[in-house]
C-alpha positions as YAML, in Angstrom:
chain: A
units: angstrom
residues:
- id: 1
  name: ALA
  ca: [118.73, 111.42, 89.47]
- id: 2
  name: SER
  ca: [116.50, 114.18, 90.69]
- id: 3
  name: SER
  ca: [116.62, 117.82, 89.67]
- id: 4
  name: PRO
  ca: [119.46, 119.87, 91.14]
- id: 5
  name: PRO
  ca: [118.68, 122.23, 94.01]
- id: 6
  name: GLY
  ca: [118.40, 125.93, 93.30]
- id: 7
  name: PRO
  ca: [117.70, 127.51, 89.93]
- id: 8
  name: CYS
  ca: [117.80, 125.28, 86.89]
- id: 9
  name: PRO
  ca: [121.13, 125.18, 85.10]
- id: 10
  name: PRO
  ca: [121.15, 127.14, 81.86]
- id: 11
  name: THR
  ca: [121.15, 125.19, 78.63]
- id: 12
  name: LEU
  ca: [122.02, 126.68, 75.26]
- id: 13
  name: ARG
  ca: [119.70, 126.09, 72.36]
- id: 14
  name: ALA
  ca: [120.69, 128.01, 69.29]
- id: 15
  name: ALA
  ca: [118.55, 130.20, 67.03]
- id: 16
  name: PRO
  ca: [119.41, 131.72, 63.69]
- id: 17
  name: PRO
  ca: [120.33, 135.39, 63.85]
- id: 18
  name: LEU
  ca: [117.67, 137.95, 63.10]
- id: 19
  name: PRO
  ca: [118.13, 139.72, 59.75]
- id: 20
  name: SER
  ca: [119.50, 142.85, 61.47]
- id: 21
  name: ALA
  ca: [121.74, 140.95, 63.95]
- id: 22
  name: PRO
  ca: [125.40, 140.36, 63.18]
- id: 23
  name: SER
  ca: [126.14, 136.83, 62.05]
- id: 24
  name: LEU
  ca: [128.18, 134.68, 64.45]
- id: 25
  name: PRO
  ca: [130.11, 131.65, 63.20]
- id: 26
  name: LEU
  ca: [128.32, 129.29, 65.63]
- id: 27
  name: LEU
  ca: [124.87, 130.49, 64.70]
- id: 28
  name: SER
  ca: [125.51, 130.30, 60.96]
- id: 29
  name: ARG
  ca: [126.10, 126.54, 61.21]
- id: 30
  name: LEU
  ca: [122.91, 125.75, 63.13]
- id: 31
  name: PRO
  ca: [119.67, 124.59, 61.56]
- id: 32
  name: PRO
  ca: [116.95, 127.18, 61.06]
- id: 33
  name: ARG
  ca: [114.12, 127.51, 63.61]
- id: 34
  name: ALA
  ca: [116.21, 126.71, 66.64]
- id: 35
  name: THR
  ca: [115.87, 128.99, 69.67]
- id: 36
  name: ILE
  ca: [118.07, 130.07, 72.54]
- id: 37
  name: ARG
  ca: [116.30, 129.87, 75.87]
- id: 38
  name: ARG
  ca: [116.71, 128.59, 79.36]
- id: 39
  name: PRO
  ca: [115.14, 125.20, 79.92]
- id: 40
  name: GLN
  ca: [111.99, 125.31, 81.97]
- id: 41
  name: PRO
  ca: [111.71, 121.82, 83.50]
- id: 42
  name: ASP
  ca: [108.15, 121.04, 84.46]
- id: 43
  name: PHE
  ca: [105.58, 118.26, 84.43]
- id: 44
  name: THR
  ca: [101.89, 117.57, 83.93]
- id: 45
  name: VAL
  ca: [99.99, 114.51, 85.11]
- id: 46
  name: LYS
  ca: [96.82, 112.92, 83.73]
- id: 47
  name: LEU
  ca: [94.74, 110.22, 85.37]
- id: 48
  name: SER
  ca: [93.30, 107.52, 83.09]
- id: 49
  name: GLY
  ca: [90.71, 104.96, 84.11]
- id: 50
  name: GLU
  ca: [88.27, 107.64, 85.23]
- id: 51
  name: ASN
  ca: [84.52, 106.97, 85.58]
- id: 52
  name: PRO
  ca: [85.01, 103.43, 86.93]
- id: 53
  name: THR
  ca: [82.21, 100.98, 87.61]
- id: 54
  name: ILE
  ca: [83.31, 98.97, 90.64]
- id: 55
  name: ASN
  ca: [81.71, 95.79, 91.92]
- id: 56
  name: ALA
  ca: [80.92, 95.90, 95.65]
- id: 57
  name: GLY
  ca: [83.80, 94.31, 97.56]
- id: 58
  name: SER
  ca: [86.09, 94.63, 94.54]
- id: 59
  name: GLY
  ca: [88.38, 97.19, 92.87]
- id: 60
  name: LYS
  ca: [89.39, 98.78, 89.58]
- id: 61
  name: PRO
  ca: [92.85, 99.93, 88.50]
- id: 62
  name: PHE
  ca: [93.68, 103.42, 87.28]
- id: 63
  name: THR
  ca: [96.89, 104.94, 85.95]
- id: 64
  name: VAL
  ca: [98.54, 108.31, 86.43]
- id: 65
  name: LYS
  ca: [100.77, 109.34, 83.51]
- id: 66
  name: ALA
  ca: [103.37, 112.09, 83.58]
- id: 67
  name: GLU
  ca: [104.45, 114.32, 80.74]
- id: 68
  name: ARG
  ca: [108.00, 115.41, 81.60]
- id: 69
  name: ILE
  ca: [108.94, 118.77, 80.11]
- id: 70
  name: ASP
  ca: [112.47, 120.05, 79.38]
- id: 71
  name: ASN
  ca: [114.22, 117.01, 80.80]
- id: 72
  name: TYR
  ca: [112.59, 117.01, 84.25]
- id: 73
  name: ARG
  ca: [113.30, 113.53, 85.62]
- id: 74
  name: GLY
  ca: [112.54, 113.75, 89.37]
- id: 75
  name: PRO
  ca: [109.86, 111.85, 91.28]
- id: 76
  name: ILE
  ca: [106.24, 113.04, 91.13]
- id: 77
  name: ARG
  ca: [103.91, 112.31, 94.08]
- id: 78
  name: VAL
  ca: [100.21, 111.98, 93.21]
- id: 79
  name: GLU
  ca: [97.73, 112.26, 96.09]
- id: 80
  name: ILE
  ca: [94.01, 111.57, 96.09]
- id: 81
  name: ALA
  ca: [91.93, 113.16, 98.85]
- id: 82
  name: GLY
  ca: [88.23, 113.27, 99.66]
- id: 83
  name: ILE
  ca: [87.38, 109.67, 98.75]
- id: 84
  name: PRO
  ca: [83.77, 108.92, 99.76]
- id: 85
  name: PRO
  ca: [83.06, 106.62, 102.74]
- id: 86
  name: GLY
  ca: [83.03, 102.95, 101.77]
- id: 87
  name: PHE
  ca: [85.82, 103.39, 99.22]
- id: 88
  name: ALA
  ca: [89.60, 103.05, 99.50]
- id: 89
  name: VAL
  ca: [92.23, 104.21, 97.04]
- id: 90
  name: THR
  ca: [95.97, 103.78, 96.59]
- id: 91
  name: THR
  ca: [97.48, 107.09, 97.74]
- id: 92
  name: PRO
  ca: [100.01, 108.53, 97.47]
- id: 93
  name: LEU
  ca: [101.27, 107.10, 94.22]
- id: 94
  name: VAL
  ca: [104.82, 107.98, 93.18]
- id: 95
  name: ILE
  ca: [105.91, 108.20, 89.57]
- id: 96
  name: ALA
  ca: [109.56, 107.32, 90.12]
- id: 97
  name: ASN
  ca: [112.60, 109.22, 88.78]
- id: 98
  name: GLY
  ca: [112.63, 109.13, 84.99]
- id: 99
  name: LEU
  ca: [109.51, 106.97, 84.69]
- id: 100
  name: TYR
  ca: [106.25, 108.06, 83.11]
- id: 101
  name: GLU
  ca: [103.43, 106.30, 84.96]
- id: 102
  name: ALA
  ca: [102.22, 104.57, 88.11]
- id: 103
  name: THR
  ca: [99.15, 102.43, 88.73]
- id: 104
  name: GLY
  ca: [96.76, 102.43, 91.68]
- id: 105
  name: VAL
  ca: [93.49, 100.79, 92.61]
- id: 106
  name: ILE
  ca: [90.17, 102.17, 93.85]
- id: 107
  name: ASN
  ca: [88.22, 99.66, 95.95]
- id: 108
  name: ALA
  ca: [84.56, 99.55, 96.90]
- id: 109
  name: LEU
  ca: [84.41, 98.03, 100.36]
- id: 110
  name: PRO
  ca: [81.61, 95.57, 101.15]
- id: 111
  name: GLY
  ca: [78.53, 97.57, 102.07]
- id: 112
  name: ALA
  ca: [79.66, 100.74, 100.24]
- id: 113
  name: ALA
  ca: [76.91, 103.07, 99.01]
- id: 114
  name: THR
  ca: [76.89, 104.78, 95.63]
- id: 115
  name: PRO
  ca: [78.64, 108.15, 96.09]
- id: 116
  name: THR
  ca: [76.56, 111.32, 95.81]
- id: 117
  name: GLU
  ca: [77.35, 114.04, 93.32]
- id: 118
  name: ASP
  ca: [78.68, 116.24, 96.15]
- id: 119
  name: GLN
  ca: [80.95, 113.43, 97.38]
- id: 120
  name: LEU
  ca: [82.31, 112.95, 93.85]
- id: 121
  name: LYS
  ca: [83.00, 116.69, 93.51]
- id: 122
  name: ALA
  ca: [84.96, 116.58, 96.80]
- id: 123
  name: ILE
  ca: [87.56, 114.17, 95.38]
- id: 124
  name: LYS
  ca: [90.77, 116.08, 94.70]
- id: 125
  name: VAL
  ca: [93.76, 114.68, 92.82]
- id: 126
  name: THR
  ca: [97.05, 116.61, 92.93]
- id: 127
  name: ALA
  ca: [100.59, 115.99, 91.70]
- id: 128
  name: THR
  ca: [103.58, 117.43, 93.56]
- id: 129
  name: ALA
  ca: [107.26, 117.47, 92.62]
- id: 130
  name: THR
  ca: [110.38, 119.45, 93.46]
- id: 131
  name: VAL
  ca: [111.54, 121.13, 90.26]
- id: 132
  name: CYS
  ca: [114.71, 123.24, 90.30]
- id: 133
  name: GLY
  ca: [114.63, 123.33, 94.09]
- id: 134
  name: GLN
  ca: [111.01, 124.52, 94.35]
- id: 135
  name: GLU
  ca: [108.02, 122.39, 95.23]
- id: 136
  name: ARG
  ca: [105.25, 122.59, 92.63]
- id: 137
  name: THR
  ca: [101.74, 121.24, 93.08]
- id: 138
  name: LYS
  ca: [99.34, 120.85, 90.17]
- id: 139
  name: ASP
  ca: [95.75, 119.74, 89.87]
- id: 140
  name: VAL
  ca: [95.11, 116.46, 88.08]
- id: 141
  name: ASN
  ca: [91.83, 115.41, 86.46]
- id: 142
  name: SER
  ca: [89.47, 113.57, 88.80]
- id: 143
  name: LEU
  ca: [88.41, 109.96, 89.05]
- id: 144
  name: GLY
  ca: [85.10, 111.20, 87.62]
- id: 145
  name: THR
  ca: [81.84, 109.44, 88.34]
- id: 146
  name: ILE
  ca: [82.31, 106.33, 90.45]
- id: 147
  name: LYS
  ca: [79.53, 103.82, 89.82]
- id: 148
  name: LEU
  ca: [78.83, 100.96, 92.18]
- id: 149
  name: ALA
  ca: [77.85, 97.58, 90.69]
- id: 150
  name: ASP
  ca: [76.52, 94.46, 92.38]
- id: 151
  name: LYS
  ca: [78.79, 92.08, 94.20]
- id: 152
  name: PRO
  ca: [80.64, 89.83, 91.71]
- id: 153
  name: LYS
  ca: [79.18, 86.37, 91.17]
- id: 154
  name: VAL
  ca: [82.64, 84.77, 91.26]
- id: 155
  name: VAL
  ca: [85.55, 85.75, 93.51]
- id: 156
  name: ALA
  ca: [89.05, 84.31, 93.03]
- id: 157
  name: TYR
  ca: [91.45, 83.96, 95.95]
- id: 158
  name: LEU
  ca: [95.19, 83.29, 95.78]
- id: 159
  name: GLU
  ca: [96.66, 80.97, 98.38]
- id: 160
  name: PRO
  ca: [100.15, 79.53, 98.69]
- id: 161
  name: ALA
  ca: [100.57, 75.92, 97.54]
- id: 162
  name: ASP
  ca: [102.13, 75.15, 100.95]
- id: 163
  name: PRO
  ca: [100.35, 77.06, 103.74]
- id: 164
  name: ASN
  ca: [103.36, 76.44, 106.02]
- id: 165
  name: ALA
  ca: [105.82, 77.99, 103.57]
- id: 166
  name: PRO
  ca: [107.66, 81.05, 104.96]
- id: 167
  name: ARG
  ca: [106.43, 84.43, 103.69]
- id: 168
  name: GLU
  ca: [108.89, 86.94, 102.31]
...
């Protein structure tokens, strides 16, 4: 279930009365240090697996993890732009409703060159979600320094046991 359109519905969280405030029966039964406030659903996203060393013609996984605040459960779209030439990345990634992470892969294509510092600075990772009817976009930490390693000495391929078997 995604967040409802329009302003967020109010939620009551109780706080003890101030010393000068009149005591209400409801508030006198609540635990101390509770507060009354509107929920402020929100999210933050962090990328892990930064600073990868990728073999030429191969790839490395990375994960984007969401912190969901005040019961925000909607989908979060994570986009990666400005990838240097010779590299490919899974984008967009979607952290599905109620889930907390998604995994992608950054690949170094055969013949890729090591990215320059300026190319690395141009990589931009953002997370976008609709919270309480409004689209919010937030910056996410970068993939960091992408290092290119030699081609792997061994490459594994997966093939079907029966090459004539129908594909799903």
